[in-house]
C-alpha positions as CSV (number, residue, x, y, z in Angstrom):
1,Q,42.3,-1.5,48.4
2,V,43.1,2.1,49.2
3,Q,46.3,3.3,50.7
4,L,47.4,6.5,51.7
5,V,51.3,6.8,51.8
6,E,53.1,9.6,53.5
7,S,56.8,10.6,52.8
8,G,59.0,13.5,53.3
9,G,59.3,13.5,57.4
10,G,62.7,14.2,59.2
11,S,64.6,15.9,61.2
12,V,65.3,19.8,60.9
13,Q,66.6,22.7,62.9
14,A,64.5,25.5,64.3
15,G,63.7,27.9,61.1
16,G,64.3,25.0,58.8
17,S,61.7,23.7,56.2
18,L,60.4,20.4,55.2
19,R,57.8,18.9,52.9
20,L,55.6,16.2,53.3
21,S,53.8,14.4,50.5
22,C,50.5,11.9,50.5
23,A,49.5,9.8,47.7
24,A,46.5,7.9,47.6
25,S,46.5,4.6,45.6
26,G,43.8,2.4,45.0
27,V,41.1,5.1,44.7
28,T,38.3,4.9,42.3
29,Y,36.6,8.4,43.1
30,S,38.1,11.3,43.6
31,S,38.0,12.7,47.5
32,S,35.9,15.3,49.1
33,Y,39.1,16.7,50.8
34,M,42.2,15.5,52.4
35,G,44.1,16.9,55.5
36,W,47.1,16.8,57.5
37,F,47.1,15.7,61.1
38,R,49.7,15.5,63.6
39,Q,50.2,13.9,66.8
40,A,52.7,14.7,69.5
41,P,53.9,12.4,72.4
42,G,51.2,12.5,75.3
43,K,48.7,14.5,73.3
44,E,45.7,13.9,71.1
45,R,45.7,14.1,67.0
46,E,45.3,17.5,66.0
47,G,44.3,18.7,62.5
48,V,47.0,21.2,60.9
49,A,45.4,21.7,57.4
50,T,42.8,20.7,55.1
51,I,41.9,21.2,51.5
52,L,38.9,20.8,49.6
53,T,39.8,18.9,46.5
54,G,37.1,20.4,44.1
55,S,37.8,24.0,45.0
56,D,41.3,24.2,46.3
57,T,39.8,26.0,49.3
58,T,42.2,25.4,52.2
59,Y,42.3,25.7,56.2
60,Y,44.4,25.7,58.8
61,V,44.8,25.2,62.4
62,D,46.1,28.9,63.8
63,S,49.2,28.0,64.9
64,V,50.5,26.9,61.5
65,K,48.8,29.7,59.8
66,G,51.5,31.7,57.8
67,R,54.0,29.0,57.9
68,F,52.3,25.5,56.5
69,T,50.8,25.4,53.0
70,I,48.7,22.7,52.1
71,S,48.2,22.0,48.0
72,Q,47.2,19.3,45.6
73,D,49.8,18.0,43.3
74,N,49.1,15.8,40.3
75,G,45.4,15.4,40.7
76,D,42.6,15.1,43.4
77,N,44.1,12.5,45.3
78,T,47.8,13.5,46.3
79,V,48.6,16.6,48.7
80,S,51.6,18.0,50.1
81,L,52.1,19.9,53.2
82,Q,54.9,22.7,52.9
83,M,56.2,23.4,56.5
84,S,58.6,26.3,56.8
85,S,60.0,28.3,59.8
86,L,59.6,25.2,61.9
87,K,59.3,25.5,65.6
88,P,60.3,22.6,68.2
89,E,56.5,22.6,69.0
90,D,55.8,21.3,65.5
91,T,57.7,18.0,66.4
92,A,55.3,15.2,65.9
93,V,53.8,12.2,63.6
94,Y,52.2,13.8,60.9
95,Y,49.5,12.0,59.2
96,C,47.8,12.1,55.8
97,A,43.8,11.7,55.8
98,A,41.1,11.3,53.4
99,N,37.4,11.7,52.9
100,L,36.7,9.0,50.4
101,P,33.6,6.9,49.6
102,G,33.7,3.0,50.9
103,R,34.4,3.2,54.4
104,A,32.7,4.1,57.9
105,Y,33.9,6.9,59.7
106,D,35.1,6.7,63.5
107,G,32.8,9.5,64.7
108,R,35.3,11.9,65.4
109,W,34.9,15.3,63.5
110,Y,37.7,17.9,63.4
111,V,36.9,21.5,63.1
112,F,38.6,24.3,60.8
113,A,37.8,27.6,61.0
114,G,34.1,26.7,62.1
115,E,33.6,23.9,59.8
116,R,33.5,20.1,60.4
117,F,35.3,17.6,58.8
118,R,35.7,13.8,59.2
119,Y,38.0,11.3,57.5
120,N,38.0,7.8,56.8
121,Y,41.3,6.8,55.4
122,W,44.6,7.6,57.1
123,G,48.0,6.9,56.3
124,Q,50.6,5.4,58.7
125,G,52.3,8.6,59.6
126,T,55.8,10.3,59.3
127,Q,57.8,11.5,62.2
128,V,58.8,15.2,61.9
129,T,61.5,16.3,64.3
130,V,62.2,20.0,64.9
131,S,65.4,20.8,67.2
132,S,66.1,24.1,68.8
């Protein structure tokens, strides 16, 4: 059974940094890509960053470019999100997601730099709170 487990959320003051990690367990095949998403209260889930696990190609939403870095750690199925210069508007629940064989998709596509991605495994989320 595939599980994605996030860690590293917390509270920080504006301008501070946090590092989120996501480990995928129960995976037989490598993911095509993994990503980070966030959902603030009353808002839709939005894509933050995604990485192609075979090439390390990365994509970011404009609002985090230059501040956030997505990377692979210790293999194809673990990713981290280094967040710096955090702003109060970054406050949200952050989710890790992966595109892996074996499960249907929910039909939603996420667009990064004109490229479309979809994910079929999601973590439970970790809270990030940035105070001013």
